[in-house]
N, C-alpha and C positions, 0 to 999 in steps of 0.2 A: 422149435415145433418138430415133431416127427412127421417126415415127408416122405412119401414114395414119389420118386421121380422116374417117368417114363422116358426112356432113352431110345433112340432109333440109329445110333451110329453116324448122325448127321451133325451139322455144326450148331444148329439152333438148340437142340435139346443137350448137346455138351456144355454149351455157354450157360443155359438155365441150371444144369447141374452144378456147374462151377460157382455161380453167384450164390446158390443155397448154401453150397459147402462153406464159401468165404464168409456168409452171414452168420455161421455157426449153428445152423439147423442140423438136427439128427437125420441125415438122409441115407436112403437106400436106393439104388437104381434097379430098374426092371426092364428087361427087355421082352417085349411080347412077340413070340412067334406065331404068326399067323399065315405064313407062306405054306400053300398046298403042295408040297413037293411030291408027294406020292401020286397026285393026280394030275399035275400040270408039268411034270418034268420034261416029257417028251417035247413040249412045245419050246422049250428055251430054258435059259438059266435066270434064276432069280438072285439078287445080290444079297440075300440075307446073311450068308455066311460072312461076306465082307462087311456088312453092317455091323454085325455082332463083333468081329473083329475090332472095328474101330470103337464100339462101345466099350469092350473091354480093355482096350488101350487107354481110353479117357479115364474110366473108372480106377485103372491100376495107378495112373499118375496122380490122382486125387486121393487115393487111399480110400475109395468108396466101395462098399460090398455091391456086386451086381448079381441079381437072379434072373434066370430065364424062365419065363412062364408061356407053357404052351397053350395056345387058345385057338388052334386050328378048327376044332369041331364047333366051337362057339361062334367063330367067324363064319364058317360055311352055314351054319344054321340060322344065323341072324342077319347076315349081310349078303353073302353069296348067293343063297337060295332066292332071297328077295329080288337080287338083281338079275337073276336069269327069268324069273317069272315076270318081272316088269318089262324086261326086253321082249320076251315071247308075246306081250300083250301090246306091244307097239309103243311102249314108253321109253322115256330116256332117263334111267335112275342116276342117283348120284352115291355111289358106295361109300366114298369117304365121309359124307355127312352121317351116314348110319354107323360108320366105324366108330365115330367119337362117341356117339349115345350108347351104342349097343356093345362096344367092346371096350375101348380105352377107359370110359367111364362107367361102363355097364359090368360086363363080364369080368373085368380085371378087378373092380370094386368087390365084386361078390367072392372072387377067388381069394382075395387079399383078407377080407374080413373073415372068411372061413378059415383059412391055412394059417394066418398069422395071430389070430385071435384078438389082440388088442389092437384096434382099428387105428391107422394113421390119422394124423390131423387134417393132412391136405395130400392131394395127388397133384404133382406138377408135370406140365408138359412144355415143349418148346414152341407152344403156338404164339402167333402175333395176334393179341387180343388183350383186353384189360378188364378186370372185375373189380367193382367197387361194392361195399357192403353198406347200405343206408340203414338210417335208424329204423327200427321195427323189423329188422332182418331180411328187408327187400334186397334182391339182387340186381346189380346193373351190368349187362354185358356191353362193353364200350369198343369201338374200334381202336385199333393201334394206329400210332402216328404215322407209320409206314403204310400209305394206302394201297400200294401194290402188293405188299406182302399180307396185309390184313386179312385174318382167317376167321372173322366172326361169321362169314357165311357158312363156313363148315362146322361151327359150333352151334348153330341156331336151332337145332332140334334136341339139343341136350335139356335135360329135365332140371327144374330149379334145385332140387336136392343134390344133383350132380354138380351143378355150377357152384353150390355153396361150398363144396370140398375141392373146387379146381383152383390151381394156382398157375399163373403163366408169368414167369419171372422175366422174360425178355419183351413182353408186351408193350412196355413202355419205350422201346428202342426202335430205331430203324435197322435196316438189314446191314447197312455199313457198319453201324456201331457194333452189331453183333459180330461181324468178321474182324473188327478191330480189337474186340475184347478176346476173341479166340486167338488172334496173334500175340496179343499182350500176355496171355496165361500161357502160350506155346502149346496149344492143344493140338493133338493128333489129327482132329477134324479141321483145322483151321483153313486149310486149302481145298478141301473136299467140296465138290460141286453138290448142288442141291438135287435131290430125287424129284423125277417126274413120273407121272402117270399113276394109276390106282395101286395102293399100298400093297395088296396081296399078290399083284400081277408083276411087279417089278418091271423088267424091260419087255414082256411078252405084250404085243399089240392086243387091245381088247377085242378086235374082230375075231383073233385066234382063239380067244377065250370062249366068245360066243358061238363060233363054228364048233368048237369041242362039245358044247353041251346042247346046242340046237340044230347042229347040221346045216344042210343046204334044203332050202324049200323056193323051188323057182318060181318066180312072179314075173310081172310085167312093169316096165318104165312107161309112163303115160304123160305126155304134155298136158300141163293142166288147162291152158287156154283153148286148145283145140281138141283135146280128147285123142290125139294121134298116138298109136302105139310106137315107142321109141326102141324097143328091145327088152332083152331078159336081164333079170338080176337073180342073186342067190338067196334073197329073203328080206323082208321088210325090216327085220331086226338088225340089220347091218347099217341102217341109214338112220338119220335124225334131221329135223327140220333145219335149213340153214345150210346142211352140208353141201359141199362142193368137191372135195377131194374125194376120190374113189367112185365118182359117178362116171363110168367108162361108156359114154354115148357120144356118137359122132356129132360133129357141129356144134362142140360146147364153146364157152362153159354153161353147164347146166347146174341149176341149184335144186336142192329137194325142198319143195315148198308146201308138200301135204302127203299124208300116207294113209292107206287104208289096210290095217293090219288083218282084218276078217278076209278080205278078198286079196291080200298080199300084193297090193298095188303101191308103186311109189310115183307120185306125182312130181314132175319136173317143170322148171321154167327157165327161160332165159332172163326174164325181167325181175328177178328177185329183188333188186335194188329200188324197184318201184313202190310208190305208196300204197299201191293195192294190194301188196303183200304184208303191209304193216298191220298190226293189231294194237288197239289202244284199251281193250278190255280183256281182263282175265279173272279166273276164279281160283281160289286157293282153298284145299280141303285138309283135313287131318292137321288143324292148327296147334302150334305148341306156343304158348305164352311164357315168356321169360320175365317180363315186367308187366305190372298192372297200368296201362296207359290209355287215357282217352283216345278214341279213334281220331279225334281232331288233331292230336299231337303227332300222328303218324303221317309223315310228309314224302316219304321216299322208299323205293324198293330196290333190292338188288335181284336181277333175274339170272345171275350167273356170277361165279367167282370173278373178282377183278375189282377195279378202283371204281368203275362207273356205276352210277345210281339213275333209276329212272324216277322222274318227279311224278308224284300221285296227284291226279285232279280231284278224285272223289274215291271215298272208301265206306263200306257198310257191311255189316255182318247179318246174314241171314240165319237166325236162330233155328227156323224150322228144317231147313236144308243142311245147316252145320257147316256153313262155308262163307268165306270172305270174297266180296264182290269188289273189284278194283278198276277204276278208269284213270289211264295214264295221261299225262298232259301231251306226250309225243308218242307216236306208234313205234312199236318194236318189231322187228323182222324175225326175231329168234326166240319167241315165246314158245317153249316145248313142254308138252304134256309129260308129267313124270319129274320134271326138274322142280327146283324149290324156288318159291319167292320168299325172300326175307325182307321183313319191314323194319324201318328205322326212323327215329326222331330226327327233327332238324339238326340236333347237336350230336349226332353220330352214336346214339345209343340204340342197340340192337335189341328189339323189343319182342318179336315174334317171327314164326316162319310156318310155311304151309306148302303142301304140295301142289303144283300147278295142275289144273284139270285138263 
């Protein structure tokens, strides 16, 4: 097949590229440049030049051509702007979920098809996820065997047409197996540490990014149970439900248990571990369906990236309101508006996702 491989300079995409090359496919590597260096440089360094160096070294060793695709404008318009607006509204967005749908398998597909004319058969990345094509053309997005590294959560808002062209060559492997292959092939990235944080920020703290765009808006900390004024903060958008770090109030620890973005009030509690702070009900909107599954087959949900699931007690779709109503078997203390709820069947098929209201 003719395959476009998105490389990041990390070990995962390097091994994915190597495996496809070894299998005899016609591969070209692409590095997507989304770092907003002109806007954000004063806040700190981003490792994109180092990332590109590693990507170039791997491609040179494999004899694979590498193209650099600048997508800063598209990323800002489709991901960064949404992130800023959502944070300002008091939500907790997840830019990396949007990056996959809007940039890696969105803007890049558009640029590739336009500039290279003959469309590639597939677009490959180093994600930990698996795709199966069933009879009739239906797509299944399945968890990777490595539950800790599984990235179906981040891929859950991709459109079916995008997933039909997606290829995840290392999705059947565990992280250790990927590292072992990198060592076996003697790849330049074999010992490189995994990247952390939001992709376009690099090592820049998210709080600094928010401060750059939204500035400081003084508000009050208030104790949830008593209504007592606890002091001043720099803006509700610096805090999210469940947060403890960065809450600089005497007699802690304090946890963020609620927020009022209109009044710019952050509500704190000592007793965030108590059951009174847990929620068993949530609502999802802006649903994206990957597979056609009866609601009775949806048994669990991920409320954040990681290996943990929450079991579903009941689930129903409100056609009039256009939202999914879910009741959990046990309460969760970190359900946060603006984040994503991702639905799975009992056999680890990722079937749908929506934004938590």
